[in-house]
Each structure stands twice: as C-alpha cells, then as structure tokens.
N, C-alpha and C positions, 0 to 999 in steps of 0.2 A: 397540334403541338409538335415541335421538332425535337428530336432527342439528340443528345451529344454522342458522337461516335466514341466507342471505347468505354463508355460508362454504363454499368448495369443499372437498369431501372428497377425501382422497388416493386415488389409484387403487388398487384391490385387486390382490393378487398375480395373480389370474386375468386381470384386464385387462392387466397388464403382460406376462404370458406370451403372451397373445393378440397383443399388439403385437409381441412378440419374434418370433413365428412369421411375422408378416407382413414384418417387417424382415429376418429371416434371421439375426439375431445375438441370442443369448439375453441377453447382458449389457448391451446398449445401453440398453434402457428402465430397467433398474435403476440404471445409472450416471447416466442423465438425471434420474431421480427423486432420487437421492442429491445430485446437483449442485444441484437446485432446493431441496432441504432445507438445503443448506449455504450458501445465499445470505446475504450479510451483511444485517444489519438496516438499515432505511432511516435510522436516526438516526446511522449511521456516515458519516464523510466520504468522498465518492467519490474515487477515485484521480486523476481528471482535474482536480481543483480545485487542484492544486499549482502554484505559480509557481516558475520556476527563474531564478537570477541567477548570474552569474560575479562573483568577487570575490577579495580577498586576505586571508589569515589575518593578523590584527593581533597576537593574543595567545593563548597557550595557558593555559587555566584548569584547576583541579582537576576530577576526575571526567569526564575525556575531553570537556570542553567547550572551545569555541573562540570567540573574538570575531572575526567576519569583517566586513570593510567591502566591501559590494557596489559594483560599478562605477557604479550609479545613486545612490550616496551613502547607501544604507540600511545601518544597523548591525544585524547579526544575531548573536544568541547561538546557536551551532550545536553539535550533537553530530555524531558520526561515524556513518555508516550501518552496519548489521550486516554487510553484505558486506565493507566496508572493514576492519572489526574482524576478521572471519574470516580475511582474507588479510594481516593485519598491515601495512597500508599506513600508513606514517608520514606525519604532517602536521607541518610546522614553520612558524614565523612567516615570512611572506613568500611562502608557497606560493600559487599560483593554484588556486582550487577552484570547483566548481559547487555552489550551495546551493539546496536545495528548501525553499520557504517556504509555509506555509498562509496563505490570504487572511484567515483568522479571527484570526491572531496573527502579523503580519509581523515581530515582533521576535525570533522563535525559528524555527529551521530545522534542516535535516539536511544535512550535507555528503555528496554522493553521488559526487563525482568529484574527483580531484586531477590537475590538468593537468601535463604533463611539461615 
C-alpha cells in the first residue's frame, strides 16, 4: 500500500492493543479512536458561536414557528428546540423565553427555555 504524503495514518489494531495494555483498560483506545473519527467536520458551525437573548413571544405562526421580540429590540423568527418539543412545553403569546441566535443569521433562532 502506498501512503499519501502529509496525511496521518490511523493507528493499527496492534498499536491500539499495545496502548491498551499500557493504560490497563482494553476499550479506552478504541473509544478514543472512535471519538476522533466521529469529530464534526470543520465546515460545521461550532456550538460556542450561539448568541442568547431573552424576549417575549409576540405571535404564534404555522409549523411551530414563533415571532419573538428580544429585549434588545431584535425581532427573531424562532422555532422550538427538540427538547422542548419532546416534553410538550407549551408556548403562548406573551411568554418570556430565551432565544439562541446564530451570528450568521440574527433574524432566525431557536427557543431554548420558557421562563416561568
């Protein structure tokens, strides 16, 4: 087999087993290699880039969309997060919510919390 120059080859099974005997746990290097393989691609947006605002729901729109007016005056078209959908958290006009907004499109966001 010819290897491409400049690219790191994945460790072989023998190398991972040798590391496991040193570490003392056989599954640790395999889990680490699997985690490195499952890393998101660099073109995806990092999680830390989100901006959060508190605001009030102005209007309920079709397809689980909400118009939210943030406290800083920003108008956001927001959907409800999957976790809130999973637990059937109802959102009504006038509710105080926390909205997560991407810096790349500040007119759209995701409702992550409904304040009590």
